[in-house]
Steps between C-alpha positions, in 0.01 A plus 500: 500500500178593681258724312541763773869520426437500125267799515726685743788448259277615216418819688867557572583461131225745405626748760856466371381572146304799622798639694715458192249700295488775764879518516519518122238773480690710750854460374702708254590307190862593439532233230235660280634629170355762272429234242300283740161396367332605823676838507401587144151356510192704577311329781131552566544585869789571740428169676532312169854634456593419860376142462676454168825635643468268799448200273775588251776637721456330836716198569244370750166561329480401136153400375247551778196298595149625423458535877794743528377691194147532644627609839715775349230619261238523776692608809846633404553811716419809296455309173242228577139507389365515856788694655510803271248760399359480149616761254184710510437464873212253470489173690477151353140428602164593351375609160772764469773256601612167358240264641176486696457273802177377656494750790514785247206349311262481796503564873294183538806286435680627811181493703456129428857430607421683823188285545710188441735604782202564728354156418831322572546693823152395610556136403821489700342608826500880479845576638480800729857618450818442305347528152733620224403609151782450250502586130791420271534720193228751596531723192354843572322369811153491343432138589613514864305824544179333378569200725556712811197718425289183489652337808446806719123437473555182704599660830625190689739410218607860441589539868708180495731621221837592646701574189481548125808392303567594139782327313620759250843559344409818308540834675265664251221249566568508872436875499175452308385234747584719797303790355192286445506302825640759741457842343749772419532625856572170674866461597701222334791376707788283397535195726740210514306286251362773272251784550193556716206742505161508681210423269167678466339178626502555878871584483591136443870517407599430141850354465683479168771239438681402181470123555251302705782293644613809691188468718521283809292183497312516829293183573265704718389718207220442249615625158264554209713530188393636162701449180323650201700511176820454697634161402484572126774762543739275693807389303495169313759262359423325171641166386477299180545123472763412241500159334816289534767495230345714228730699278573851614286745305600847384145576390304724739204324661160655571287422803143625546457759774190687615623811321554286190797305361832556679821416319758303697842588368734219390351211701784286625466125529687261727793327338555230759385144469228550757190294424255713696370850422648788697355825620663817368424844637366772273708812570498863391768642271524822293380476142784507246392826338199730499245535223295793386172313520268595788371257760161360402236500772145389552236692693380364830249657738671388818797299620687297236328177595177648371616472140496152351831376365318400186415862429830653600715632220857440604809698439701314239869428559591788271331766712697758693544310826790536742504139622408147398469153647789261451538140605781424740762283334514250785335416829550767763426486876146633453410244233640217714316607816170679439331255258570221749285657774170351384385181325293728275818642348678166485214350298568745216875446487464204267293702254755689288433869437271524804528844661420562865503809721594481869484781755695409818412840648128425456548168679677680785217750543230231498697304760537812713123555489445141610744520792338819628158334495580141601847504647813362339573147392366151552363408842660158474844631412520332161595677178196378310139612498232265370190688601246604240434843363151565372403649167147607411392471139257712301235234563510588870638164601792441732781261423802415707827372370800383696810709451840367600714808542859519616534785749695773322522711816641451849275310742380690807263422786134520394279786610306380806172640367513566125309815409469755224473449125651601169316584179692498173341646186697502177502367146631164387385146418289300743728196522770506231856631498534841334706491184638795300271752671745786562351818354522877512221756510501871442210743453252209500682323219696178495862559406813291497648450849833607349388844385581817702635326814384683813211673326289193424318290756607136501300202620453126455221255574475370856544129568224452757577132553858589588371756753275236656789253520726760658236591760415147614865405483593783736235441767289209620270755659338619175293374212448652158174559314479580131595640269157590370427740218435858609148514360397206717657642815345844450157357424515286815607803701191689382640752251168548321307540824747765616468682166123513538542637852710784362244569231217505753706744703511728200123476466447582869728796460287615210179457700638701792634717220344717468187599339681765306736253335594619154504292184881497502515329841260229382720427200805490724341242733397288203855504372626402844263204514623389159862543608448277804342222293764519227779483757351184650458345157864569425623337820300181441531482119570139399531527125824532304752695704249597769630575849254259658655211311868592497539601864503230767451506876681277750466490879735380775314437826561311826491121468156356578496183294304668224192507723454875472559640152537878508223718369542541126647150472185305578458596864260737670517769767504361852322734740 
């Protein structure tokens, strides 16, 4: 079976599981008795009870994958973390929310992303029309607002932008984005693919869609795509390699997660005479009974990746959690298909107890980015790609490795003139497969991903190598640079120089200021200077769980044989 067919089948299986969950959540459970454990039990959230009922009473659902659990917890209509309002009316972002992202820390972050777009636009010949700005997962709109504010200072580029697209599933966040980018008075119309409103930036239309794949792929357009802290929230599947022929164990097993140890209930072992290890999927099931002990957390100043797993105090199996991980008793379609997509996964199959995380939805998004930039498929019509993708190291050297990638997506005609670029910024390892990284975060603290479903943010490390493979496998018209650590990218982009410019601007304001400036205003400006410098230090911090070290940056650009690395990845600005 071709890899294209394998992944298509995998997506169909995932969609069938998701539909089964939706049907179960919406049905009336006539078989429920008053003595049912789910009926009598006190659940932490309404969504927790719905999920437990779906698992226990549905004939089609049963234990659900981590991917289905994440999708429901984050985007279930009315009950999901991003699709419902928080209890006290606050949003999820910022110091008063659950986590802080880079755009909230400093405006410079978004400004540098805007400069990166300008530099790529210049290097690609300064397209005079057809430019699109696309952001997936735009949060409150802070980042895209800083980008557009920067880009408008470059008049030729600003005048070539035809559309702004925001991929957003949350109505609450969509309203916040509209208010920031368009204002309260601007009309917002429902259209066939989503919603549209004129922006405050020369009335360039802003269009909201729930999935990027809704947008047409027009080979005449030049899309610049931003994905900041987007991929970490996409659903993952987790698999564990089970050694052949061991005795079945009734003893719970513990695996190490980023939030601490996670107990896997009743790990089942194969009983056949197979002589090779098998992948088994880790699935979500309700815990047998609640406990009175509270969930233990550990303080973190930002997103969960900013706290080291070595310092995280985990919730023990006896804490009051609604759900737990269990190991599937036998191979299922997901465990037979997904770990076979890459040699990287296959290499770990023969190492018993290896745990891997795979995000097919992340692969699909990276491939979509690549097709929009470089066109779809292999120019020679084969199902293999053997071209290199380039990775820059912290020593500022460039290395190229050959990647043989089976095309997991349909092959289309290439884009006659590849154009545009994608910039992905997220947390995850530079070149290894994420393992046991699912975590929850609430009020700037790491918590179990199985506590308070729908009220806790969930995320997992991003597999940047898998994104690179998906991109170059989907289009022969692109190449990939990175990932590089965020501190390096920001330093190359001139973050410190920009900070000093802002500080000098404060000083000039003081000089024009006004001879009658009071002592209070001087103190305020001093505090602002200190705030700017501290924000920069936080973004480039390399020690411990610093953002500069944990976050990575990856670029997808038009194929040029590696002759023109993008700015921030070893290249310079071409004027």
